Residue, then its C-alpha position, 0 to 999 in steps of 0.5 A: m536534491k540537487k538544489a539542496k545540495q548546492f545550497q548546503f555548499q553555500v552554507q557550510p563555509l559560513i558554518n566552518n567559519n563560525n566554528n573557527n572563531n571561538n571569540n564571537n559568542g553566539l555569532s554560530f547561530s546568526y548566519f541561520d537567522l538571515l535565512s528567510e522562512e521561504i528557504v528554510f521551508t524549500i529545504l524542508d521540501l527538499l529532504t528525503p521522506n524519512p522523517l528522522d531527517k526533519k527531526s534531525f534538522s529541527l535541532g540544528c538551532k532554535n530557529f529551525y526548530f520553530l520553523e519545522s513546527k510551522h512548516r509541517r502539515i502532515l502528522k502521523p503519531l506513533r500513539s494516540e496518548y502523545l497526541p496532546k503535546v504533539l498537537t501543542r507543538y504543531p498548530h498548523v497540521t492539515h492532515m492527520d493520519l492515524t494509522l499507526c493508532p490503533r486505539v483512537t477514542d472520541a476523547t482523542l478526536t475531540n483533542i484533535a478537533g479543538a487544537c486544529n480546527s478549521n485548519l484539518v482538511s483530512v483525517d484517516l481512521s482506517m486502521s483506527k477503533f474505539f470512537t463513536g459517532v461523538g467523536l465524528l460529530n466534534l470532528a465534523v462540526k469543529c472541523e468545518n474545511l474538513v474534505e477528506l474522511d477515511l473510516t475503512n475498517a470501522t465495523e462497529l459504526k452504525d447509521g447513527a455515527a453516519a449521520m454525524v458524518a453528514e454534519a460535515r458540510n464540505l466532505e468531497r471524499l469519503w471511505m467507508r469500506r467494511c462498515r457493515m452496520v451502515t444501511d441505506l438510511g445512513v448513507g441517505c444522511i451523507a447523501v443529504g448532509c454531504r452534497k459536495l462529495k466527489l468520492l465515495s467507497l461503499k466497498w463491503c457495505v453490505g446493508v446498503g442497497d438501490l435506495g442508499v446508492g440512488l440518493i447518493a445519485v440524486k443528491c451528490k451531483d458533483i459525484r466523480s468516483l463511486d466503489l459499490s465493490y462486494l455490495p450485495k448483488l440482485d439475482m433475478s430469482s430471489c430478488e436481493k439488493i443491487t441491481h442493473i436497474g439500480l445502477s442505470s438509475v445512478f448513472s442516469c443522475t451522475i452524468c459527470l461520474e469518472q471512475v465506477t467500481l463494481a468489483n464481485g457486483c452483478s453480470v456484466n451483460l449487455d443490459l448493465a454495459d449498455s447503462l454505461n452510455k449516459l457516462s460520457k466522461l467516464q475514464s475507469i471501470k473495475l469490474d474485478g470478480c464480475p462475470v462477463t459476457c462477449a456482449g458486455l464487453g462489446a458494449i463497453g467498447d462502444w460506449c466508453v470512448s473515453l476510457k483510461e483504466l479497465s480492470l478485469s481482474k478475475c472476471l470469468g468470462v474474459t476471452d479472446e473474442g471479447l477482448t479482441y472487439l473491445f481493443m478494436k475500440q479502445k486506443d488511448l487505454r492507460i492501464l489495465d488488469i487481466t489478472c487470472c483471465d485465464k482463457i485468453t492466449d496471444v491472440s489478446i496480447s497481441h491486440i492489446t500491445s497493437s492498440c494500447t502502445d501507451l500503456s502505463s500500467l499492465k497486469m496479468e498475473s497467471c494468464a496460464l494460456v500465453p506462451r512465452e512468445a507473447f511477451i516479447l510483443i509487450g516489450q516491442r511495442c509498449h514502451s511507456l510501461e511503468e508497472l508490469d505484473l508478469t507474476d506465474n506467467e511462462i515469460d523467459d530470458e528472451g521475454l525479458k531482454s524485450i521488456s528491458k526496452c521498457s526504460k521507464l519501468s519502475s515495478f515489476k512482478l515475476g514471482l513464480c516465473l520459473n523460465i527465468t534466469d540471471e541472463g534475462l535479469a541482467h538486460i533489466g538491471m542494465s536498462c530499467v535504471g528507474l526500478k523500485e519494486l522488484d519481485l522475484y518470489r520463487c523465481t529459482g533460477i536467480t543467483d547472486s549474479g542475477i542480483l548484482a545486475i539490479a543492485g548495480g543498475c537500480p540504486g533507487l530500488e525500494m522494495i525487493n523480493i526473493a523469498y524461496c530463491k534458495e541460491i541466494t546468499d549474503d553476497s545479494l543483502l551486501l549488494f542491496s545495502k547500497c540501495a539507500q532507498l530500500n524500505t521492504i525485503e522480503c528473503r524468507g526461505c533463503p537457507h543461505i542468508t546470515s546475520l551477517g547479510l542481515a546487519a549489512i542491510a540494517a547499517g545501509c538500508k536506514q529506510l528499512t520498514k518491513l523485514d521478512i526473514k522466515k525460514c532464514y535459518k542461520v539469522d540469530d541474535a547477531g542479526m538482531i543487535p545492528l537492527a536495533y541500532f540502525s533500524q528505526n524506521l522498522k514497523q514490520i518483521n517475521l521472524s519465524y523458524s529462525s535462530v532468534t532468541d530472547v535476547g535478540l527479540l528483546s533488543l527490537a524494542s528500542i525500535s519505537c515504530l515497531q507495529t507488526l511481530t510474528i514469531l512462529h516456531l522460534k526454538g530458543l524463545t521462552p515464556s518469560g523471554l516473550a513476555a518481556a518483549l511483548l512489554a518492552c515494544g510499546g507500539l506493537t500492534k499486530v503479533k502473530l504466535h503459536a497457539s501454545f503460548k496462550s497458556l504459557l503466558p498470565q492472561a493479564i499480559f494479554e489484557h494489558l496489551e489488548a487495551r493499549g490496541c494490540l491485536f493477538q492472532w494465534r496459529e496452530k502451524v506445525f513445522k513443514a519441509e518446504l517443497d520445490p517449487k515445480c511440485w508447489k506449482r502442481q499441488l496448487e494447480d490440482m486443487m483448483q481443478 
């Protein structure tokens, strides 16, 4: 950004001179014409991620308008019906992100294929429906340089559509998560047709077994990352699908594999772990939800000498004994996830922090047996940490003081840490100046004083969660309004927050995309008006239990980006006001409503909105008084026992 500012100072005098010389008609644009295409492209590269910035730039002059269209490579349209016109303006697009378009038909994909042709290298359809193999075939045939395709959540696609994908001969990265109707036959077609695959995700593809995975291993010699999470596993007595024998066959054919994901798959025992000895280049293993044994962890430690990432989240069987042996062998680990490994103690933390001093990411939510003293070791030994998740742990202010030595920290989650106060948070604010994400969910010891340290010391903050921090007031929102990069604010259950604080956020945080003000009872229509005016990037909002009425809700219709709306228990909301707001908000893709409205509005309204791609989720929750966090936590523990 410094380069951009320097350039701005050099050009500005020229612009001012033109403005002061009224006799030289038209010369105000000649200076811009002197800028080469390369310089203009450099300026565009240095602009902030806010899409409105590039739009404003393009309106500067005709030359800028033309060059901005030539420069743009990534397109993320709000609605698919705009695509024909948009594609005419942006003919050089290489990456098409359709995640904001819930309704994408074969005709849409055909238009994209015809307009982009060989320029297109990436298409994201992970949030889209209504297309079939016909549209995919057009993409595969006409876009011969397509290397990346995301079909996540395409739950209606069958083997025939997978066969159409197989025509994309240069495809390198393919996501098919939750393509539940695709079987070994469809995966086999992809294996034969897409020989250049390097990454394949078959997570939740429950129809895929050893045969399909085996064909990928045999045909796709360049495969580096393979996600087989939630594929049916083999129970030796019932002979289902994925087995450690099948996996061993895969590994023997893909010796260059760098990443393996087997979340919620078969048991990680000695047999399975031993099969990994063929993968000398393996750098990442994700075993989330898999039962593990000490012998299995020991074998991973012995065979996976190049390991950089290990995820054992929610793995039953993880103990101090298994981790101690594992981390005696693993010295180069960078990313570790031991979330909900509730049998480990400070013994494991001591071995992890002494062996893996270069960790950049550590996730250890809900490790209930780890005492507060152990968290001091993290700050003393792991100074390279950039991401740290300590949600629902016993850390206190002394632990925060120690962790503040991790000056590279950018993401820090402390939700449900009931022992921390403003004093500990002040150390984080003073030392972790690069912090971008901070989660303080239900940290009841935090007040405006602690937020002052964070907002003042971390100006680049992008996400803050202060939900149910009941001592927080508008003063905190006024402080956060100075954090111009803030895009996500979760402040549900903060009863002292009013429309005044929300107005400050709207005016100061122009990049706001997600806002949760559920149970902020004092927020009313006066807070919606500034949002409607300033927050044009807002995509998701939760207004449940607030004091917003028809007027405030309808004002949000001016936000064209708004997609997700949650409005439960709004006392001032009427059926007619709701109907008007739903029809006026043209970009909605998901709406959560109380079930009582289902019979109060004409069915034709719901049919019209669903045809536009909007999904309705109905809730019948009754109003409940909020529990004290400690009581809430005890109830949760009782339910788990």
